C-alpha positions as CSV (number, residue, x, y, z in Angstrom):
1,M,1.8,-46.8,-13.0
2,L,5.2,-47.3,-14.6
3,V,4.1,-50.6,-16.2
4,S,1.0,-49.1,-17.7
5,F,3.0,-46.1,-18.9
6,L,5.6,-48.4,-20.6
7,G,2.8,-50.4,-22.0
8,G,1.5,-47.4,-23.9
9,V,4.9,-46.7,-25.4
10,P,5.6,-48.2,-28.8
11,A,7.8,-51.3,-28.8
12,A,10.3,-49.7,-31.2
13,L,12.2,-47.9,-28.6
14,D,16.0,-47.5,-28.9
15,A,18.3,-47.5,-26.0
16,G,18.5,-43.7,-25.8
17,D,14.7,-43.3,-25.4
18,L,14.6,-46.1,-22.8
19,L,17.5,-44.5,-20.9
20,T,15.7,-41.2,-21.0
21,V,12.5,-42.6,-19.6
22,L,14.4,-44.5,-16.8
23,L,16.4,-41.3,-15.9
24,F,13.2,-39.3,-15.8
25,S,11.3,-41.8,-13.6
26,V,14.3,-42.0,-11.2
27,S,14.7,-38.3,-10.9
28,A,11.0,-37.8,-10.4
29,T,11.0,-40.5,-7.6
30,V,14.0,-38.8,-5.9
31,L,12.4,-35.4,-6.2
32,A,9.1,-36.7,-4.7
33,L,11.0,-38.5,-1.8
34,S,13.0,-35.3,-1.0
35,I,9.8,-33.2,-0.9
36,I,8.2,-35.8,1.4
37,V,11.3,-35.8,3.7
38,I,11.5,-31.9,3.7
39,T,7.8,-31.6,4.6
40,A,8.0,-34.3,7.2
41,V,10.9,-32.6,8.9
């Protein structure tokens, strides 16, 4: 999913955009994991 998403992004990304995408994906993953843990408990 992440690879196909990054494949659709133009190659002319600067470090700021790449960092933003990485931070967004990490925060989304943490949020999803926390929701799974909360519902499991």
